[in-house]
C-alpha positions in Angstrom: -67.6 87.5 38.8 -65.1 84.6 38.6 -62.2 87.1 38.7 -63.7 88.9 41.8 -64.2 85.5 43.6 -60.6 84.4 42.7 -59.1 87.6 44.0 -61.1 87.4 47.1 -60.0 83.9 47.8 -56.3 84.9 47.2 -56.6 87.8 49.6 -58.3 85.6 52.3 -55.7 82.8 52.0 -52.7 85.0 51.5 -51.2 84.5 55.0 -51.3 80.7 54.6 -51.3 79.7 51.0 -51.0 81.0 47.4 -52.5 79.3 44.4 -53.6 79.8 40.8 -52.0 79.4 37.4 -49.8 81.2 34.9 -50.4 80.9 31.2 -47.6 80.6 28.7 -47.6 82.0 25.2 -45.5 81.4 22.1 -45.1 83.6 19.0 -43.8 82.0 15.8 -41.6 84.6 14.2 -42.2 83.4 10.6 -45.2 85.8 10.3 -43.9 88.9 12.1 -45.0 92.3 10.9 -42.3 94.6 12.2 -43.6 97.7 10.4 -46.8 98.2 12.5 -47.4 102.0 13.1 -46.1 103.5 16.3 -47.8 106.2 18.5 -47.0 109.7 17.4 -43.9 111.1 19.2 -42.8 107.7 20.5 -39.4 106.1 19.7 -38.8 102.4 20.3 -35.2 101.3 20.8 -32.8 99.2 22.9 -31.7 100.7 26.3 -28.2 100.4 27.5 -26.9 99.8 31.1 -26.2 103.5 31.3 -30.0 104.2 31.3 -30.6 102.0 34.4 -31.8 105.1 36.4 -34.4 106.0 33.7 -35.8 102.4 33.8 -37.0 102.8 37.3 -40.0 104.9 36.0 -41.3 105.6 39.4 -41.7 102.0 40.5 -42.0 101.0 44.1 -38.9 99.9 46.0 -36.5 101.7 43.6 -33.4 100.3 45.4 -34.5 96.7 44.8 -35.5 97.4 41.2 -32.2 99.2 40.5 -30.2 96.2 41.7 -32.3 93.8 39.6 -31.9 96.0 36.5 -28.1 96.0 37.0 -28.1 92.2 37.4 -30.0 91.7 34.2 -27.7 93.9 32.2 -24.7 92.2 33.7 -25.8 88.7 32.6 -26.6 89.9 29.1 -30.4 90.4 29.1 -31.6 93.1 26.7 -34.1 95.8 27.5 -36.4 97.3 24.8 -38.0 100.7 25.7 -40.5 103.2 24.3 -39.7 106.8 25.0 -41.2 110.2 24.1 -39.5 113.0 22.4 -37.9 114.4 25.5 -36.3 111.1 26.4 -38.7 110.0 29.1 -39.3 106.3 29.2 -42.9 105.2 28.9 -42.5 101.4 28.7 -39.9 98.7 29.1 -39.8 95.0 28.3 -36.9 92.6 28.7 -35.7 89.7 26.6 -33.3 86.9 27.6 -31.8 83.6 26.4 -30.8 82.7 30.0 -32.8 80.6 32.5 -35.1 83.1 34.2 -37.1 82.7 37.4 -41.0 82.5 37.3 -41.7 83.5 40.9 -45.1 82.0 41.2 -43.8 78.6 40.3 -40.4 78.9 41.9 -39.1 77.4 38.6 -36.9 78.8 35.9 -38.0 79.0 32.3 -35.2 77.8 30.1 -35.4 79.1 26.4 -34.8 76.2 24.0 -32.8 76.3 20.8 -34.3 79.1 18.6 -36.3 80.6 21.5 -36.0 83.9 23.3 -37.8 84.7 26.5 -39.8 88.0 26.8 -40.6 89.2 30.3 -41.4 92.0 32.8 -43.3 94.4 30.6 -44.0 97.7 32.5 -45.9 100.8 31.3 -46.2 104.1 33.1 -49.7 104.7 34.3 -50.2 107.8 32.2 -48.9 106.0 29.0 -51.3 103.1 29.2 -53.8 102.6 26.4 -51.6 104.6 23.9 -50.2 101.6 22.0 -46.7 101.7 23.4 -46.9 98.1 24.6 -47.8 96.9 21.1 -45.1 99.0 19.5 -42.4 97.4 21.8 -43.7 93.9 21.2 -43.6 94.4 17.4 -40.0 95.7 17.8 -39.0 92.7 19.8 -40.5 90.2 17.4 -38.8 91.8 14.4 -35.5 92.1 16.2 -35.6 88.5 17.4 -36.4 87.2 13.9 -33.6 89.3 12.4 -31.2 87.6 15.0 -32.2 84.1 13.8 -34.7 83.2 16.5 -37.8 81.2 15.7 -40.0 81.8 18.7 -40.6 84.3 21.5 -42.1 82.8 24.7 -43.6 84.6 27.6 -46.1 84.0 30.5 -48.9 86.0 32.2 -50.4 85.5 35.7 -54.1 84.4 35.7 -55.1 87.5 37.6 -53.6 89.9 35.1 -56.5 90.3 32.7 -55.0 93.2 30.8 -51.8 91.2 30.3 -53.7 88.1 29.2 -55.7 90.1 26.6 -52.6 91.7 25.2 -50.7 88.4 25.0 -53.6 86.7 23.3 -53.5 89.4 20.5 -49.8 88.9 19.9 -49.1 85.3 20.8 -50.7 81.8 20.9 -51.4 80.1 24.2 -49.3 77.0 24.7 -50.7 75.8 28.1 -51.0 76.5 31.8 -49.0 75.7 34.9 -51.2 75.5 38.0 -49.5 76.0 41.4 -50.2 75.7 45.1 -47.8 77.0 47.8 -48.5 76.4 51.5 -46.8 79.1 53.6 -43.1 79.2 52.6 -42.9 75.6 51.2 -41.8 74.9 47.7 -45.0 75.1 45.5 -46.6 72.1 43.9 -46.7 72.7 40.1 -48.9 70.9 37.6 -48.2 71.8 34.0 -50.3 70.9 31.0 -48.9 68.2 28.7 -48.9 70.7 25.8 -46.9 73.1 27.9 -44.3 70.5 28.9 -43.7 69.8 25.2 -43.0 73.4 24.3 -41.6 75.1 27.4 -38.8 73.9 29.7 -39.2 74.6 33.4 -36.5 73.5 35.9 -36.3 73.7 39.7 -34.3 76.5 41.3 -31.6 76.5 43.9 -30.0 79.4 45.7 -26.6 80.6 44.5 -25.1 79.3 47.8 -26.6 75.8 47.3 -25.3 75.7 43.8 -21.8 76.8 44.7 -21.7 74.4 47.7 -22.7 71.5 45.4 -20.1 72.5 42.9 -17.4 72.7 45.5 -18.3 69.3 46.9 -18.2 67.7 43.5 -14.9 69.4 42.6 -13.3 68.1 45.8 -14.7 64.6 45.3 -13.6 64.4 41.7 -10.1 65.7 42.4 -9.7 63.2 45.2 -10.9 60.5 42.8 -8.5 61.5 40.0 -5.6 61.6 42.5 -6.6 58.1 43.7 -5.7 56.8 40.2 -2.1 57.3 41.1 -2.3 54.4 43.5 -3.5 52.0 40.8 -1.4 49.9 38.5 -0.5 51.6 35.2 -3.1 49.7 33.2 -5.9 51.2 35.4 -4.7 54.8 35.5 -6.8 56.0 32.6 -10.0 54.9 34.2 -9.3 54.6 37.9 -11.4 51.5 38.4 -10.7 48.8 35.7 -7.7 47.6 33.8 -8.0 48.1 30.0 -6.2 46.0 27.4 -4.0 47.6 24.8 -6.5 47.1 22.0 -8.9 49.5 23.7 -6.4 52.4 23.4 -5.5 51.4 19.9 -9.2 51.3 18.9 -9.9 54.6 20.5 -6.9 56.2 18.9 -7.8 54.9 15.4 -11.3 56.2 15.8 -10.0 59.7 16.8 -7.5 59.8 13.9 -10.3 58.8 11.4 -13.0 61.0 12.8 -10.7 64.1 13.0 -9.0 63.2 9.7 -5.6 63.8 11.3 -2.8 64.1 8.8 1.0 64.7 8.9 0.4 68.4 8.4 -1.6 68.8 11.6 -0.8 70.2 15.0 -3.0 68.2 17.4 -4.0 68.9 21.0 -5.3 66.2 23.4 -7.1 67.6 26.4 -7.4 65.2 29.4 -4.7 62.9 28.1 -4.2 61.1 31.5 -1.1 58.9 31.2 -1.0 59.1 27.4 -2.8 55.8 26.7 -4.6 57.2 23.7 -2.1 59.9 22.9 0.5 57.3 21.9 -1.9 56.1 19.1 -2.8 59.5 17.8 0.5 61.3 17.9 2.2 59.2 15.1 -0.4 60.5 12.6 0.3 64.2 13.4 3.1 66.7 12.6 3.1 68.1 16.2 1.3 66.7 19.3 0.6 68.3 22.7 -1.2 66.6 25.5 -2.5 68.3 28.7 -4.1 67.0 31.9 -5.0 68.7 35.2 -3.6 65.9 37.3 0.2 66.3 37.5 0.9 62.8 38.6 -0.7 61.4 35.5 1.5 63.5 33.3 4.7 62.4 35.1 3.7 58.8 34.2 4.6 59.5 30.6 8.2 58.6 29.9 10.0 61.5 28.1 10.4 60.9 24.4 8.3 57.7 24.5 5.6 59.2 22.2 6.7 60.6 18.9 4.9 62.3 16.0 5.0 61.5 12.2 8.1 63.6 11.9 9.9 61.8 14.7 9.6 64.7 17.1 8.8 64.0 20.7 5.2 64.7 21.8 4.9 67.4 24.4 2.9 67.1 27.6 2.0 69.6 30.3 -0.3 70.2 33.3 -3.3 72.4 32.4 -7.0 72.8 33.1 -9.1 72.3 30.0 -11.5 75.1 31.1 -8.6 77.6 30.8 -6.1 76.4 28.3 -2.7 78.1 28.2 -2.6 78.5 24.4 -3.3 81.4 22.1 -6.4 81.5 19.8 -6.1 79.1 16.8 -2.9 77.3 18.0 -3.9 73.8 16.7 -5.4 72.3 13.5 -7.2 69.5 15.4 -8.3 69.4 19.1 -9.9 66.5 20.9 -10.8 65.3 24.4 -12.4 61.9 25.1 -14.0 60.6 28.2 -13.6 63.9 30.0 -16.5 66.3 30.1 -18.9 64.0 31.9 -16.4 63.9 34.8 -16.5 67.7 35.3 -18.3 69.3 38.3 -21.2 70.8 36.3 -22.6 71.2 32.8 -21.4 74.8 32.8 -17.9 73.6 33.3 -18.4 71.2 30.4 -19.6 74.0 28.2 -16.7 76.2 29.2 -14.3 73.5 28.3 -15.8 72.9 24.9 -15.6 76.6 24.2 -11.9 76.5 25.1 -11.3 73.6 22.7 -13.0 75.7 19.9 -11.0 78.8 20.9 -7.6 77.2 20.5 -8.6 75.5 17.2 -7.7 77.5 14.1 -10.2 78.5 11.4 -10.8 75.5 9.2 -9.9 73.1 12.0 -11.9 70.4 13.8 -12.7 69.7 17.4 -13.8 66.3 18.6 -15.5 65.8 22.0 -15.6 62.0 22.5 -17.3 59.4 24.7 -20.1 61.7 25.9 -22.9 59.9 27.9 -25.8 60.5 25.6 -29.2 61.2 27.3 -31.0 60.0 24.2 -29.5 56.5 24.7 -30.7 56.2 28.3 -32.9 53.2 27.5 -30.1 51.4 25.8 -28.0 52.1 28.9 -30.6 50.6 31.2 -31.0 47.5 29.1 -27.2 47.0 29.0 -27.0 47.4 32.8 -29.9 45.1 33.4 -28.4 42.4 31.1 -25.0 42.5 32.9 -26.4 42.8 36.5 -26.8 39.9 38.9 -30.1 39.5 40.9 -29.0 42.0 43.6 -27.9 44.5 40.9 -31.2 44.2 39.1 -33.0 44.9 42.3 -30.9 48.1 42.9 -31.4 49.2 39.3 -35.2 48.8 39.6 -35.2 50.8 42.8 -33.1 53.5 41.3 -35.5 53.8 38.4 -38.8 53.5 40.2 -38.3 55.3 43.5 -38.9 59.1 43.2 -36.0 61.4 44.0 -37.8 63.0 46.9 -38.2 59.6 48.6 -34.5 58.8 48.0 -33.5 62.1 49.7 -35.7 61.3 52.7 -34.2 57.8 53.0 -30.7 59.3 52.9 -31.5 61.8 55.6 -33.1 59.1 57.8 -30.1 56.8 57.3 -27.7 59.7 57.5 -26.1 58.6 54.2 -23.9 61.1 52.3 -24.7 61.6 48.7 -22.0 60.2 46.4 -20.6 63.4 44.7 -18.8 61.4 42.0 -21.8 61.3 39.7 -21.2 61.5 36.0 -23.0 64.1 33.9 -25.2 63.2 31.0 -25.8 65.4 27.9 -28.5 66.2 25.4 -26.4 65.8 22.2 -29.2 67.1 20.0 -29.4 70.3 22.0 -25.6 70.7 22.0 -25.6 70.3 18.3 -28.2 73.0 17.9 -26.4 75.3 20.3 -23.0 75.1 18.5 -24.6 75.3 15.1 -26.2 78.6 16.2 -22.7 79.8 17.1 -21.6 79.3 13.4 -19.9 75.9 13.8 -20.7 72.8 11.7 -21.8 70.5 14.5 -22.3 66.8 14.0 -23.2 64.0 16.4 -21.1 60.9 15.6 -21.8 57.4 16.9 -19.2 54.8 17.5 -18.9 52.2 14.7 -20.3 48.7 15.2 -16.8 47.2 15.4 -15.6 49.6 18.1 -14.0 47.8 21.0 -16.2 49.0 23.8 -19.9 47.8 23.9 -20.5 50.5 26.5 -19.4 53.3 24.2 -21.3 51.8 21.2 -24.5 51.6 23.3 -24.6 54.6 25.6 -22.2 57.2 24.3 -21.7 59.5 21.3 -19.2 62.1 20.0 -19.7 65.7 19.1 -17.6 66.9 16.1 -17.3 70.7 15.6 -15.8 72.1 12.4 -14.6 75.7 12.7 -15.4 77.7 9.5 -12.4 78.8 7.6 -13.8 82.4 7.7 -14.0 82.4 11.5 
């Protein structure tokens, strides 16, 4: 009766509002039985992009479904199918490690470290009740466990009683997210506390909005970097404050020690600016190369002014750290410091770190330094509060207490443009897990207590990545 009333209310309010909840499920892969019996004459396997036409399976709006299937294959999602002996597909279900839209919530579910997302199960009408759904789920759980995943997550709409019953048999409920959407407005979403602990949901934006924001940040950051050229030499590595020589010496000594640079090593410095730190690292290496994407900063470096342990001149060039002009494995040690948080997006940062790893040879080490650490946010606020004057304390309190939605409204009313030079913050623990899963030895390294910069000691960390000798 409750379901009938709920469906009636949904139908009556459909022109003006949508409401309800979706339930999320998690399967721990430590107890998977991948050898469950399959229906006679049914084969379970992974489908390829060449089988996109077969995956339509008589669905409505085949053109729309076909485009979506091609998009999923293109981004790397995998499709597990059940077929009969003549090759006809009876059931399909998708798995992904990418952020994927939950339409009812207008949010993306983001698989965490060790998680894979299972979604969009579909069974032909004539094949329902034959056990093909269970066979595909068992195959997915076994495959995911074999690939090193720990959990499979999924969700089911409240009105899908068949799906809820099936999910309950195979997975454990981990909470609900209730939603209310009025007309075409963004839905209000209220998620259980338990759900928020296990599942990550983030807001969505259109591709055009994301690209527009990325372009705006790229332009703003390039203009900011170029403005450094108008500053005195002692400001050109930061753009806003003069740093004493001991800062660069302390930073260089920390890099040499953490990377264990020796006279046998070829070293690459990505984002070297005007060579302030490079000149303290190069003397410990056999060969040293520095690159920066701002040509004016590279020309600040006097030729032959920085030399290596062998007496050879260090080399400098203009290059983008996201697309380095070096072959695979060109260097023994690679580092960048104070760079990735100034990139346009977190995707750019990930791309850059992957490039650092690519040009590092097997057995080598990569150091990504001075990363704003999200885990140290409280220490950062305490440091800012201690240093701020009364007006600064008031601004900091407003920044922390006023909701983002209110800030956006105030900016619109006052017609204030958003400052696009906003530094990124990073979840170092998540980064460590991600690169460990890629086969690297990943370590989070704090700055020592005697390091020159209190800001770095308090709010930033480093990520050290050791590339296996067998890579």
